[in-house]
DOZALUM-909852 format. One record per residue (C-alpha): residue number from 1; y, x, z. Coordinates in steps of 0.02 Angstrom, whole numbers. Each point is the difference from the previous one (the first is absolute). Layout:
BEGIN
   i     c2     c1     c3
 NUM      Y      X      Z
...
This chain:
BEGIN
   i     c2     c1     c3
   1   -532    749    527
   2    156    -85     56
   3    125      7   -156
   4    175    -97     65
   5     32     29    167
   6     51   -198     13
   7    -53   -155    -83
   8     19    -49   -168
   9     -2   -179    -57
  10    -72      3   -191
  11     34   -173    -70
  12    -27    -89   -144
  13     68   -177    -73
  14    -66    -84   -163
  15    145   -142    -55
  16     17   -155   -113
  17    125    126    -93
  18     97    164     22
  19    182    -52     91
  20     -3   -100    178
  21    201    -57    -74
  22    -65    -71   -149
  23   -136   -122     97
  24   -153    102      4
  25   -109    -12    145
  26   -129     91     75
  27   -201    -44      2
  28    -80    142     79
  29     34    134    105
  30    -95    150     70
  31     67    117    141
  32   -109    160     39
  33     65    116    151
  34    -38    152     -4
  35     -3    113    120
  36   -111    160     63
  37    -22     33   -179
  38    -88   -175    -39
  39     23   -205    -17
  40    -22    -42    186
  41     61   -172      0
  42     27   -131   -151
  43     88   -150    -30
  44    -45   -115   -160
  45     -5   -183    -57
  46     29   -105   -176
  47    160   -122     52
  48     62   -149    -39
  49    191    -44    -44
  50    -14   -152    -84
  51     36     64   -157
  52    -91      5   -193
  53    -94    154    -29
  54     43     36   -196
  55   -170     20   -105
  56     50    195    -45
  57      8     53    199
  58   -188    -82     25
  59    -40     77   -156
  60     36    163     65
  61    -17     -8    182
  62   -144   -119     16
  63     86   -106    112
  64    -11   -198    -51
  65    111   -151     36
  66   -164    -38    122
  67      3    147     87
  68    190     -1     71
  69    -15   -211     33
  70   -140     51    113
  71    121    134    103
  72     61     30    149
  73    179    -78     -8
  74    149    159    -41
  75     53    -68    196
  76   -123     57     63
  77    -63    165   -107
  78    208     74    -27
  79     24     -1    215
  80   -183     74     32
  81     32    111   -133
  82    156     74     88
  83    -88     23    175
  84   -147     87   -101
  85    138    137    -71
  86    105      2    130
  87    123    142     17
  88   -126    113    -82
  89     59     75   -151
  90    -29    -97   -155
  91    -62     85   -175
  92    -53    -95   -167
  93    -46     61   -190
  94    192    -29    -64
  95     63    -82    173
  96    156    -58    -54
  97   -100   -135    -90
  98    -97    -21    153
  99    123     -2    115
 100    119   -134    -85
 101   -143   -138     22
 102    -25     49    166
 103    184      3     52
 104      7   -165   -102
 105   -130    -97     62
 106     55     52    181
 107    157    -52    -10
 108    -52   -153    -59
 109    -70    -38    176
 110    139     71     68
 111    -84    136     73
 112     35    191    -58
 113   -143    172    -18
 114     29    116    115
 115    -65    155   -100
 116     64    190     65
 117     21     54   -192
 118    -80    -16   -170
 119    -98    115    -90
 120    -44    -40   -179
 121   -141     92    -58
 122     22      2   -171
 123    171     74     14
 124    -76    134    140
 125   -126     30   -158
 126    124     30   -122
 127     65    136    132
 128   -133     71     48
 129   -125     -5   -177
 130    147     37   -111
 131   -114     39   -126
 132    -97   -151    -19
 133     -5   -124   -165
 134     10   -150    100
 135     22    -75    167
 136    -74   -171    -36
 137   -100    -45    169
 138   -163     16   -123
 139     59    152   -105
 140     57     88    150
 141   -163    -40    103
 142   -112     77   -175
 143    114    160     18
 144    -44     13    189
 145   -171    -39    -14
 146      1   -168     83
 147   -106   -138    -43
 148     50   -186     26
 149   -152    -77     99
 150     63   -172    -78
 151     67    -70   -121
 152    190     54    -39
 153    136   -149     21
 154    -40    -31    206
 155    106    -10    112
 156   -145    139    141
 157    -90     62   -180
 158    191     75    -49
 159     66     27    170
 160   -172     94     41
 161     26    109   -158
 162    197      9     86
 163    -74     66    144
 164   -103    139    -34
 165    168     75   -143
 166     95      6    164
 167   -153     89    104
 168    -20    106   -159
 169    177     36    -13
 170     -1     34    181
 171   -160    133     -4
 172    103     80   -135
 173    158     42     89
 174    -90     81    146
 175   -103    113   -104
 176    148     73   -104
 177    111    -12    114
 178    -61    -12    182
 179     82   -177     40
 180   -152    -95     80
 181      0    -97    100
 182    154   -106   -136
 183    139    -68     89
 184     17   -156    -92
 185    179     20    -14
 186    -21    158    -86
 187    -87   -100   -163
 188    150   -116     29
 189    115    125    -18
 190    -91     90   -151
 191      5   -148   -102
 192    196    -15      3
 193    -11    178    -74
 194      8     60   -179
 195   -171     51    -54
 196     82    177    -57
 197     55     22    193
 198   -182    -40     83
 199    -76    159     23
 200    141    112     80
 201     29   -155    120
 202   -172    -11     39
 203     14    181     32
 204    118     15     99
 205    -74   -122    106
 206   -168    103     30
 207    -20     75    177
 208     34    146     41
 209   -131    134     -9
C-alpha cells in the first residue's frame, strides 16, 4: 500500500552532544528512504569527526571511541549522505535537532542540503494524536504498538521506529480523512499548525465525495 505520494527520507544522527554551535559533532547516521509504504533503501554509517566521545554518550548509545576512530571520515560520509537524500522531503523525530547537525556538518565541507521540506514526526504525532501521554520516541512507539527491533539510541534502530511512526500517521490520515496517498507537503503544513486547528484543516483537505 502506498502511504505517501512522494518519497520521504527519515534520518537520525547520534552525536557527541546537543549543539553543533557548542562544538558537538555527529558520530553515526541512518537515513531510510520511505516509498510505497515501506523502507526501500537505507544509508547507515558510523562517522569519524576526529573528536573524543564523552563517556556518558558511550553509556547511552554504546558507541565507543574505537568504533568512531575506525569509522569512515566525515568528509566522505556527509557528501554520500547528501547524495542519498537528494531533493526528497526529510523527516526526523525532533527534526530541528537532526537538521541543524546536517546543515552544520555540510557547511563545514562547503556543501548544502537540497531536501524539499522538513517533517518532524514528533510534532506531527502531537498534532495528529493529541491525547497521548508522551511523544518521546520510545514511549510513543509503545503507545502506537510499534516495537524496536534492536537497541534504542542507535541511529538505524531509532530511524526505523520513527519511519514506522510516520507510516502509521500516514495510514491514519487515509483512514480518517481519505487523504492517501499523502503528499509530504501536507505533513509540513500540519507541522506548522496548532493541534486544535488540525482536525478542521485535515477535513478541508479531504477529497469531495
